[in-house]
C-alpha positions as CSV (number, residue, x, y, z in Angstrom):
1,M,46.8,-53.6,51.0
2,S,45.1,-50.6,52.5
3,L,46.6,-48.0,54.9
4,V,43.2,-47.3,56.3
5,P,42.0,-49.8,59.1
6,S,39.0,-51.7,58.0
7,S,37.3,-51.1,61.5
8,P,33.7,-50.4,61.3
9,C,34.4,-47.7,63.8
10,V,36.4,-45.7,61.3
11,R,34.2,-43.5,59.3
12,S,35.2,-42.7,55.8
13,R,35.9,-38.9,54.8
14,P,32.8,-38.6,52.5
15,S,30.5,-40.0,55.1
16,R,32.1,-37.7,57.8
17,Y,31.6,-34.7,55.5
18,A,28.0,-35.8,54.8
19,A,27.3,-36.0,58.5
20,F,29.1,-32.6,59.3
21,A,27.0,-30.9,56.5
22,T,23.7,-32.6,57.5
23,V,24.2,-31.6,61.2
24,G,24.9,-27.9,59.9
25,A,21.7,-28.0,57.9
26,F,19.7,-29.1,60.6
27,G,21.3,-26.4,62.9
28,F,20.3,-23.9,60.5
29,V,16.7,-25.0,60.6
30,V,16.7,-25.2,64.4
31,Q,18.1,-21.4,64.3
32,I,15.7,-20.0,61.9
33,G,12.7,-22.1,63.3
34,S,13.4,-21.0,66.9
35,L,14.0,-17.4,65.8
36,A,10.4,-17.2,64.1
37,V,8.8,-18.9,67.1
38,L,10.4,-16.4,69.5
39,M,9.6,-13.5,67.6
40,S,6.0,-14.4,66.4
41,V,4.6,-16.6,69.3
42,A,6.6,-15.2,72.2
43,H,6.8,-11.8,71.0
44,C,10.5,-11.5,71.9
45,G,12.5,-8.6,70.6
46,W,14.8,-9.3,67.7
47,L,18.1,-9.4,69.8
48,P,17.2,-11.6,72.6
49,A,15.4,-13.9,70.0
50,T,18.6,-14.0,68.0
51,L,20.8,-14.8,70.8
52,I,18.7,-17.5,72.2
53,S,18.2,-19.0,68.7
54,V,21.9,-19.0,68.0
55,E,22.6,-20.7,71.4
56,L,20.0,-23.4,70.5
57,A,21.6,-24.0,67.2
58,V,25.1,-24.1,68.7
59,L,24.0,-26.5,71.4
60,H,22.1,-28.7,68.8
61,N,25.2,-28.9,66.5
62,F,27.5,-29.7,69.5
63,F,25.2,-32.5,70.6
64,W,24.9,-34.1,67.1
65,H,28.4,-33.6,66.2
66,E,29.4,-35.4,69.3
67,R,26.9,-38.3,68.9
68,W,27.3,-38.7,65.1
69,T,29.8,-36.9,63.3
70,W,32.9,-37.4,65.6
71,S,31.4,-40.6,67.4
72,D,34.4,-42.7,66.3
73,Q,36.7,-40.2,68.1
74,A,35.1,-40.4,71.5
75,S,36.2,-42.6,74.3
76,A,33.6,-45.1,76.0
77,F,33.3,-42.7,79.0
78,V,33.5,-39.0,79.0
79,T,33.5,-37.0,82.3
80,P,31.2,-34.1,82.5
81,L,34.1,-31.9,82.9
82,A,35.8,-33.1,79.7
83,L,32.5,-32.6,78.1
84,L,32.2,-29.2,79.3
85,H,35.7,-28.4,78.2
86,R,34.7,-29.5,74.7
87,L,31.7,-27.5,74.6
88,V,33.4,-24.4,75.5
89,R,36.1,-25.1,72.8
90,F,33.2,-25.6,70.3
91,H,31.6,-22.4,71.4
92,V,34.9,-20.5,70.9
93,G,35.6,-22.1,67.7
94,N,32.0,-21.2,66.4
95,G,32.4,-17.6,67.7
96,L,35.9,-17.1,66.0
97,T,34.5,-18.5,62.7
98,S,31.4,-16.3,62.8
99,L,33.4,-13.3,63.6
100,G,35.9,-14.0,60.9
101,A,33.4,-14.9,58.1
102,P,32.7,-12.1,55.4
103,G,29.3,-10.6,55.1
């Protein structure tokens, strides 16, 4: 007898970790790629290009975590205000993690 429900909506821990890591890896590609394009093609300075590329990566990661990593946690209907609230929390969490990271 298993304590874990056998529902297809419940994602196993290893697949959630894989989804989380995959989203993060693609977010890194989005950030580095957009930084390169903004600096070399659009001739942005390093600071505005960095700010824009980080924001693009954070939005990318939020979207894909909502749609894939945590999709089994979401309700069928999400109000725009609830989605905005989660986006703000995601930004704050990313910012605090970035500030607390060594290096």
